[in-house]
N, C-alpha and C positions, 0 to 999 in steps of 0.2 A: 534540391536533388533528392530523389526517392531513397536511394541506398545509403545516404549520408546520415550517420547517427545524430549529427548535430541538427538535422532537420526536424527532429522531434522536440518541438518547443515546450512540451509539457513535462519534460524530464526523462530520466532513465527508466526503463522497464525492469522491474525486479520480479524474481520468482517468489512463489509462496514461501519457500524455505528461507530465502533471504529476508523477506518481511518478518517472518516468524522469529528468526535469529535476531534481527534488529530490535524487535519489540519484546524479545524474551518471553515468547509464548509458544504454544505448540502449533504445528501446521494446521491441525484441526480447528484451532481457534481462528486462524486466518481464513480458512474455508468457510467457517460459520459467519464471519464478518462479511465475506463476499456474498454468500447465499442470502444473508439477511438484508443486503443492500446498504450496509454501513460503510463498506469499503469498495469503491468502484474498481472493477478489473476488466481486462481485455482477455477474451478467450482466444488462445492460439492453439488450434488443434484440440487436444484433450487437456491442455494445460492453461493455467491462468497466468497473466502478467499484470502487475500492479505498478502504476506510475509512482515514482518516488514522491512527486508532489502530492499525490493523493494520500500517501502514508503520512506525510508531514501535516497535511490538512486534518486528517483524522485525529492525529495526536494533539494538534493545537486546539481543535474543537472540544477535546475532552480533558484538557489540562485544568487543574484546579489551583486556586490560590489559597494558601494556608494563612489564616489570620490568627495572630497570637491573642489568647484570651486572658 
């Protein structure tokens, strides 16, 4: 069903502000990640929406493991 939010199998769509708040960065940082191709987004009118799964993937790809020396 097209209007059903559950039909979006890739996760919830988040605003730039929601992503920035979750990542604890500025909105401008999120815009730079989108423009640089690091964070895929969907353009809706003049605004961007980012799939929650893409944010999770972005963070997982950049996580580091600290090794005790």
